[in-house]
C-alpha positions as CSV (number, residue, x, y, z in Angstrom):
1,X,165.7,141.6,19.4
2,X,163.3,144.1,17.6
3,X,162.5,145.9,20.9
4,X,166.2,146.1,21.8
5,X,167.2,147.8,18.6
6,X,164.3,150.2,18.7
7,X,165.0,151.2,22.3
8,X,168.7,151.8,21.6
9,X,167.8,154.0,18.6
10,X,165.3,156.0,20.6
11,X,167.8,156.6,23.4
12,X,170.5,157.7,21.0
13,X,168.1,160.1,19.3
14,X,166.9,161.7,22.6
15,X,170.2,162.1,24.4
16,X,171.9,164.3,21.9
17,X,169.4,167.3,21.9
18,X,168.6,167.0,25.6
19,X,172.2,167.2,26.6
20,X,172.4,170.6,24.9
21,X,169.7,172.2,27.0
22,X,165.9,172.6,27.1
23,X,164.1,171.6,23.9
24,X,161.3,173.6,22.3
25,X,157.9,172.1,21.2
26,X,159.2,172.1,17.6
27,X,162.3,170.2,18.6
28,X,160.2,167.6,20.5
29,X,157.9,167.2,17.5
30,X,160.8,166.7,15.2
31,X,162.4,164.1,17.5
32,X,159.1,162.2,17.6
33,X,159.0,162.2,13.9
34,X,162.6,161.0,13.6
35,X,161.9,158.2,16.1
36,X,158.8,157.0,14.2
37,X,160.8,157.0,11.0
38,X,163.7,155.1,12.5
39,X,161.3,152.6,14.2
40,X,159.5,151.9,10.9
41,X,162.8,151.5,9.0
42,X,164.2,149.0,11.5
43,X,160.9,147.1,11.6
44,X,161.1,146.8,7.8
45,X,164.6,145.5,8.0
46,X,163.7,143.0,10.7
47,X,160.8,141.7,8.6
48,X,163.1,141.4,5.6
49,X,165.6,139.4,7.5
50,X,162.9,137.1,9.0
51,X,161.5,136.5,5.4
52,X,165.0,135.6,4.2
53,X,165.5,133.2,7.2
54,X,162.1,131.5,6.4
55,X,163.1,131.1,2.7
56,X,166.5,129.7,3.7
57,X,164.9,127.1,6.1
58,X,162.4,126.1,3.4
59,X,165.1,125.7,0.8
60,X,167.2,123.6,3.2
61,X,164.3,121.4,4.0
62,X,163.5,120.8,0.3
63,X,167.1,120.0,-0.4
64,X,167.2,117.5,2.6
65,X,164.1,115.9,1.3
66,X,165.5,115.5,-2.2
67,X,168.7,114.1,-0.8
68,X,166.8,111.6,1.3
69,X,164.6,110.5,-1.7
70,X,167.7,110.3,-3.9
71,X,169.5,108.1,-1.3
72,X,166.5,105.8,-1.0
73,X,166.1,105.6,-4.8
74,X,169.8,104.8,-5.3
75,X,169.2,101.5,-3.5
76,X,166.5,100.5,-6.0
77,X,168.1,101.5,-9.3
78,X,171.0,100.1,-11.3
79,X,173.9,102.4,-11.3
80,X,174.3,104.9,-14.2
81,X,177.6,105.3,-16.1
82,X,180.4,105.0,-13.7
83,X,181.8,107.9,-11.7
84,X,185.4,108.7,-12.6
85,X,185.7,111.5,-10.1
86,X,188.9,112.7,-8.3
87,X,190.4,110.8,-5.4
88,X,189.1,111.8,-2.0
89,X,192.0,113.0,0.2
90,X,190.1,111.5,3.2
91,X,190.6,108.0,1.7
92,X,194.2,108.5,0.7
93,X,195.7,106.6,3.6
94,X,192.6,105.5,5.6
95,X,190.3,103.0,3.8
96,X,186.7,102.8,4.8
97,X,186.2,99.9,7.2
98,X,183.3,98.0,8.8
99,X,182.7,94.8,10.8
100,X,179.5,92.8,10.3
101,X,178.4,90.5,13.1
102,X,176.1,87.6,12.0
103,X,174.7,85.2,14.6
104,X,171.6,83.1,15.1
105,X,169.6,80.6,17.2
106,X,168.6,77.5,15.2
107,X,166.4,74.4,15.8
108,X,165.0,71.8,13.5
109,X,163.0,68.5,13.4
110,X,165.9,66.6,11.8
111,X,168.0,66.0,15.0
112,X,170.1,69.1,14.2
113,X,171.2,67.9,10.8
114,X,168.9,70.1,8.7
115,X,171.5,72.5,7.4
116,X,173.6,69.6,6.2
117,X,170.7,67.9,4.5
118,X,169.9,71.1,2.6
119,X,173.3,70.9,0.9
120,X,172.9,67.2,-0.1
121,X,170.1,67.5,-2.5
122,X,170.5,64.7,-5.1
123,X,171.7,66.1,-8.4
124,X,172.3,64.1,-11.6
125,X,176.0,64.1,-12.0
126,X,177.0,64.7,-8.3
127,X,175.6,65.3,-4.9
128,X,173.4,63.4,-2.4
129,X,174.3,60.0,-1.1
130,X,174.0,58.4,-4.6
131,X,176.9,60.2,-6.2
132,X,180.0,61.5,-4.6
133,X,181.2,65.1,-5.1
134,X,184.6,65.6,-6.5
135,X,185.4,68.6,-4.4
136,X,185.1,69.0,-0.7
137,X,182.2,70.3,1.3
138,X,181.8,73.7,2.9
139,X,179.3,74.6,5.6
140,X,179.1,78.3,5.0
141,X,175.9,79.3,6.7
142,X,175.6,75.8,8.4
143,X,174.1,75.7,11.9
144,X,173.7,73.3,14.8
145,X,170.9,73.2,17.3
146,X,171.2,76.1,19.7
147,X,173.2,79.3,19.4
148,X,175.5,79.9,16.4
149,X,177.9,82.7,15.5
150,X,178.0,82.4,11.7
151,X,180.8,84.9,11.0
152,X,182.3,88.3,11.6
153,X,183.0,90.0,8.3
154,X,185.7,92.6,8.1
155,X,185.2,94.9,5.0
156,X,187.8,97.3,3.7
157,X,187.5,99.6,0.7
158,X,189.4,102.6,-0.7
159,X,190.2,104.6,-3.7
160,X,193.9,103.9,-4.2
161,X,194.6,106.7,-6.8
162,X,193.0,108.2,-9.9
163,X,193.4,104.8,-11.6
164,X,192.3,102.1,-9.1
165,X,189.8,101.2,-6.4
166,X,190.5,98.3,-4.1
167,X,188.3,96.2,-1.7
168,X,188.9,93.3,0.6
169,X,186.5,91.1,2.7
170,X,187.8,88.8,5.4
171,X,185.5,86.6,7.5
172,X,186.1,85.0,10.9
173,X,184.1,82.0,12.2
174,X,183.2,81.3,15.8
175,X,186.4,79.2,16.2
176,X,188.7,82.0,15.0
177,X,189.2,80.5,11.6
178,X,189.8,83.2,8.9
179,X,188.8,83.1,5.2
180,X,189.7,85.7,2.5
181,X,186.4,85.9,0.7
182,X,187.3,88.8,-1.7
183,X,190.4,90.9,-2.4
184,X,190.4,92.7,-5.7
185,X,191.2,95.9,-7.6
186,X,189.0,97.8,-10.1
187,X,190.1,100.3,-12.7
188,X,188.6,103.8,-12.6
189,X,189.7,105.6,-15.8
190,X,189.4,103.2,-18.8
191,X,187.7,104.7,-21.9
192,X,184.5,103.7,-23.6
193,X,182.7,102.4,-20.5
194,X,185.2,99.7,-19.9
195,X,186.3,98.4,-16.5
196,X,188.6,95.7,-15.3
197,X,188.5,93.8,-12.0
198,X,191.3,91.5,-10.9
199,X,191.9,89.4,-7.8
200,X,189.7,87.1,-5.8
201,X,186.0,88.0,-6.1
202,X,182.4,86.8,-6.4
203,X,181.4,86.3,-10.0
204,X,178.6,88.5,-11.4
205,X,176.9,85.4,-12.8
206,X,173.2,85.9,-12.2
207,X,172.0,88.0,-9.3
208,X,172.4,86.3,-5.9
209,X,175.9,84.9,-6.5
210,X,177.7,88.2,-5.8
211,X,175.9,88.8,-2.5
212,X,177.5,88.2,0.9
213,X,175.5,86.3,3.6
214,X,174.5,89.5,5.4
215,X,173.0,90.8,2.2
216,X,170.6,87.9,1.8
217,X,166.9,88.5,2.4
218,X,166.7,85.2,4.2
219,X,169.1,83.6,6.7
220,X,170.2,80.8,4.3
221,X,171.1,80.6,0.6
222,X,168.6,79.3,-2.0
223,X,168.8,75.6,-2.9
224,X,169.9,76.2,-6.5
225,X,173.0,78.2,-5.6
226,X,173.7,76.1,-2.5
227,X,173.7,72.8,-4.4
228,X,174.9,73.8,-7.9
229,X,177.6,76.3,-6.8
230,X,178.2,75.5,-3.2
231,X,176.7,78.9,-2.0
232,X,178.8,81.1,-4.3
233,X,180.9,81.0,-7.5
234,X,184.0,82.8,-6.1
235,X,187.5,82.4,-7.5
236,X,190.7,84.1,-8.4
237,X,190.6,85.6,-11.9
238,X,189.9,88.7,-14.0
239,X,186.7,90.4,-15.1
240,X,186.1,92.8,-18.0
241,X,182.8,94.8,-18.2
242,X,181.5,97.2,-20.8
243,X,178.8,99.8,-20.2
244,X,178.1,101.3,-23.6
245,X,176.2,104.6,-24.1
246,X,172.8,103.2,-24.9
247,X,169.2,104.6,-24.2
248,X,168.7,101.6,-21.8
249,X,171.2,100.6,-19.1
250,X,173.0,97.6,-20.6
251,X,176.1,96.0,-19.0
252,X,178.1,93.3,-20.7
253,X,180.8,91.2,-18.9
254,X,183.2,88.3,-19.3
255,X,185.2,86.6,-16.6
256,X,188.1,84.1,-16.5
257,X,188.8,82.2,-13.3
258,X,191.4,79.6,-12.2
259,X,188.6,77.0,-11.6
260,X,189.1,76.1,-8.0
261,X,185.5,75.2,-7.2
262,X,183.7,73.0,-4.7
263,X,180.8,72.0,-6.9
264,X,180.8,73.5,-10.4
265,X,183.7,72.2,-12.4
266,X,185.0,70.4,-9.4
267,X,188.0,68.0,-9.7
268,X,188.8,64.7,-7.9
269,X,191.5,65.7,-5.4
270,X,192.7,62.3,-4.3
271,X,195.6,61.2,-6.5
272,X,195.1,57.5,-5.7
273,X,191.5,57.7,-6.8
274,X,192.5,59.4,-10.0
275,X,195.0,56.8,-10.8
276,X,192.6,53.9,-10.0
277,X,189.8,55.3,-12.2
278,X,192.1,56.6,-15.0
279,X,190.8,60.1,-14.4
280,X,193.1,62.7,-16.0
281,X,195.3,65.1,-14.1
282,X,194.4,68.7,-13.4
283,X,194.7,71.0,-16.3
284,X,196.4,74.4,-16.0
285,X,194.2,77.3,-15.3
286,X,192.2,79.3,-16.1
287,X,189.6,76.5,-16.4
288,X,186.4,78.4,-15.7
289,X,184.9,81.2,-17.9
290,X,181.7,83.2,-17.6
291,X,179.7,85.7,-19.6
292,X,176.7,87.9,-18.6
293,X,174.5,90.7,-19.7
294,X,172.3,92.8,-17.5
295,X,169.6,95.2,-18.8
296,X,167.6,97.7,-16.8
297,X,164.8,99.6,-18.6
298,X,163.7,102.9,-17.1
299,X,160.4,102.5,-15.4
300,X,160.3,105.8,-13.6
301,X,161.5,107.2,-10.4
302,X,160.0,104.7,-7.9
303,X,160.3,101.6,-10.0
304,X,163.3,99.6,-11.1
305,X,163.7,96.4,-13.1
306,X,166.8,94.4,-14.0
307,X,166.9,91.4,-16.3
308,X,169.9,89.2,-16.7
309,X,171.3,86.2,-18.6
310,X,174.5,84.4,-17.8
311,X,176.6,81.4,-18.8
312,X,179.5,79.6,-17.1
313,X,181.7,77.0,-18.6
314,X,184.2,74.8,-16.8
315,X,186.7,73.3,-19.3
316,X,187.4,70.4,-16.9
317,X,185.0,68.6,-14.6
318,X,185.6,65.3,-12.9
319,X,183.3,62.9,-11.0
320,X,183.4,59.5,-9.2
321,X,179.9,58.4,-10.2
322,X,177.9,55.2,-10.5
323,X,176.5,53.2,-13.3
324,X,173.9,50.6,-12.1
325,X,175.2,51.0,-8.6
326,X,178.8,50.3,-9.6
327,X,181.6,52.9,-9.3
328,X,182.8,54.6,-12.4
329,X,185.4,57.3,-13.3
330,X,184.1,60.3,-15.3
331,X,186.0,63.2,-16.9
332,X,184.7,66.0,-19.1
333,X,183.4,69.5,-19.0
334,X,180.4,71.4,-17.5
335,X,178.2,74.3,-18.6
336,X,175.7,76.3,-16.5
337,X,173.1,78.7,-17.9
338,X,171.2,81.2,-15.9
339,X,168.3,83.7,-16.2
340,X,167.5,86.2,-13.5
341,X,164.9,89.0,-13.0
342,X,164.6,91.6,-10.1
343,X,161.8,94.2,-9.7
344,X,161.9,96.8,-6.9
345,X,159.3,99.4,-5.9
346,X,160.4,102.3,-3.7
347,X,157.3,103.5,-1.9
348,X,157.2,107.2,-0.9
349,X,156.9,106.4,2.8
350,X,159.3,106.3,5.7
351,X,161.7,103.5,6.7
352,X,160.8,101.1,3.9
353,X,157.1,101.0,4.5
354,X,155.3,100.0,1.3
355,X,158.5,98.9,-0.4
356,X,158.3,95.8,-2.6
357,X,161.0,93.5,-4.0
358,X,160.3,90.5,-6.3
359,X,163.2,88.4,-7.7
360,X,163.8,85.0,-9.2
361,X,166.5,83.0,-10.9
362,X,166.6,79.8,-13.0
363,X,169.9,77.7,-13.4
364,X,170.3,74.8,-15.8
365,X,173.5,72.6,-15.5
366,X,174.8,70.1,-18.0
367,X,177.9,67.8,-17.6
368,X,179.3,66.1,-20.7
369,X,181.5,63.3,-19.4
370,X,183.5,60.5,-20.7
371,X,183.7,57.1,-18.9
372,X,187.3,56.6,-18.0
373,X,186.9,53.4,-15.9
374,X,184.1,50.9,-15.2
375,X,185.1,47.5,-13.9
376,X,181.7,45.9,-14.2
377,X,181.6,46.4,-18.0
378,X,184.9,47.5,-19.6
379,X,183.2,47.9,-23.0
380,X,181.5,51.0,-21.7
381,X,184.9,52.8,-21.2
382,X,185.2,55.6,-23.7
383,X,181.5,56.1,-23.8
384,X,179.7,59.3,-22.8
385,X,177.3,60.2,-20.0
386,X,175.3,63.4,-20.0
387,X,174.0,64.8,-16.7
388,X,171.3,67.4,-16.6
389,X,169.9,69.1,-13.5
390,X,168.5,72.5,-12.7
391,X,167.4,74.7,-9.8
392,X,165.3,77.8,-9.3
393,X,163.8,80.1,-6.7
394,X,161.2,82.8,-6.6
395,X,161.0,85.2,-3.6
396,X,159.6,88.5,-2.5
397,X,159.4,90.7,0.5
398,X,157.1,93.6,1.4
399,X,157.5,96.5,3.9
400,X,154.2,96.3,5.7
401,X,155.1,98.9,8.3
402,X,158.1,101.2,8.9
403,X,161.2,99.1,9.6
404,X,159.2,95.8,9.2
405,X,159.3,93.4,6.3
406,X,157.7,90.1,5.5
407,X,159.3,87.7,3.0
408,X,158.3,84.5,1.3
409,X,160.4,82.1,-0.8
410,X,159.9,79.0,-2.8
411,X,163.0,77.2,-4.1
412,X,163.7,73.8,-5.7
413,X,166.6,71.8,-7.2
414,X,166.4,68.9,-9.6
415,X,163.2,69.7,-11.4
416,X,165.1,68.4,-14.4
417,X,167.2,65.6,-13.0
418,X,168.3,63.2,-15.8
419,X,171.2,61.1,-17.0
420,X,171.4,60.0,-20.7
421,X,174.1,58.5,-23.0
422,X,176.1,55.3,-22.7
423,X,174.5,52.9,-20.2
424,X,171.0,53.1,-18.8
425,X,169.1,56.4,-18.6
426,X,167.9,57.6,-15.3
427,X,165.5,60.2,-13.9
428,X,165.4,61.4,-10.3
429,X,163.1,63.4,-8.1
430,X,163.4,67.0,-7.0
431,X,163.9,68.7,-3.7
432,X,161.9,71.7,-2.6
433,X,161.3,74.1,0.2
434,X,159.0,76.9,1.4
435,X,160.4,79.7,3.6
436,X,158.8,82.6,5.4
437,X,160.7,85.4,7.2
438,X,159.8,88.4,9.4
439,X,162.5,91.1,9.5
440,X,162.8,94.1,11.8
441,X,165.4,96.8,11.2
442,X,165.8,99.1,14.2
443,X,168.3,101.2,12.2
444,X,170.4,100.9,9.1
445,X,173.1,99.3,11.3
446,X,171.1,96.4,12.8
447,X,168.6,93.7,11.8
448,X,166.6,91.0,13.6
449,X,164.9,88.2,11.7
450,X,162.6,85.3,12.5
451,X,162.5,82.6,9.8
452,X,160.6,79.4,9.5
453,X,160.9,76.8,6.7
454,X,159.6,73.4,5.7
455,X,161.8,71.3,3.3
456,X,161.2,68.1,1.3
457,X,164.7,67.0,0.4
458,X,165.7,64.0,-1.8
459,X,169.2,62.9,-0.9
460,X,169.5,59.5,-2.5
461,X,169.4,58.0,-6.0
462,X,166.4,55.8,-5.0
463,X,164.4,58.9,-4.0
464,X,165.1,58.5,-0.3
465,X,165.2,61.7,1.6
466,X,163.8,63.6,4.6
467,X,161.0,66.0,5.3
468,X,161.7,68.4,8.1
469,X,161.0,71.9,9.5
470,X,163.4,74.4,11.0
471,X,163.4,77.8,12.6
472,X,166.1,80.6,12.8
473,X,166.3,83.7,14.9
474,X,169.0,85.9,13.5
475,X,170.8,89.1,14.3
476,X,173.1,91.2,12.1
477,X,175.0,94.2,13.4
478,X,177.2,96.6,11.5
479,X,180.1,98.2,13.3
480,X,181.0,101.2,11.2
481,X,179.6,102.5,7.9
482,X,179.5,99.8,5.2
483,X,179.7,100.6,1.5
484,X,176.4,100.7,-0.5
485,X,175.2,97.3,-1.8
486,X,174.8,96.9,-5.5
487,X,171.3,96.8,-7.1
């Protein structure tokens, strides 16, 4: 380019005087001087443009680096005060959409019944073979020996207008059955850091409860949530959160749900059994209420910590239990307390190498029940039975190489597993499990995971149970861009 401009200038300068006739020595000298001046001037201009180009490229590279670092950091930090920006015209009529495919290969040493046994851990006040659950069962995440397609999750999200966001999640199992997991709206413009959510949604109780299966760091849910909640506390209701202007990120929230649960606050569904055991009829909703607080101190750019405390109360809980191996009707209420902590380190390396996540939760459940019927000793009717049980997990994963992660988890349910009150007191054993997982992420749209676990499960009142091992090989694929997951 430089030679082309210089050559053109020289030709233009020479043609004009030569076309007028023979040139003198003075004319030639003058032309040479003019050419040298023009050449130097153009070279200075070219050098100036090249310098400006180099500066623009350097600035663009720095901006891209900062954007990449900010994007990675956003995944490891709790959100700041909520964005109340204008509605994007691109989402006015076309919501964001993605489809998540989740499948696996499974085998165990329990004749293919391992995933069922994991959800039957004996819990004081319901569960296992000793006591009968009031609500029905649900095999979300269950697997049989061989190939399994767990679900296809269809996710839709959009900004409706300046006042509301909306989101829906629909899952399809391998048999074509559909389930509406979430469908809710959220306000965008309430004052003083307030926000309202309404519809069907996962509760913000604790940390793991609000995560969908494809967000889990392991193939299966931890034992505490699986046995105390039935995988997730999800229901139809309303949530109010408050994010005050404080030096430390602090989020307060309360929720009210209808109370249609499989485990927590479950009711006896069979009308004949209710009548036979004098268990009361179903109360009008809402019957389930939660409260939570989440605090995230600022630990610097590469570190993030969130601490949480939660409580859930079901105003009605029913159970067909046993007293000295005889059937009894029980009716009362149930309360669940929870503590959670999550620490994340975002290493300044590529594709997750060096990243570290540590998290844990503890859940403590109590049922205060009244004996409504007991044929073996009618004098016990009207007495009270209090059931206490708990569950917890501690897990972590480390990015030991770009795109590669190793995770380890220990979880247990029934560490405290006790019955007190009218009638004989009882204590029961706990169930526990160790799990290791190796995860490879070829891209942000795909995941491959190898997981192995060994479980010691107590499924009967007499301590009977089963020790077994199992292995998963899982894949998760995302068709389309999925919304960012919460901290």
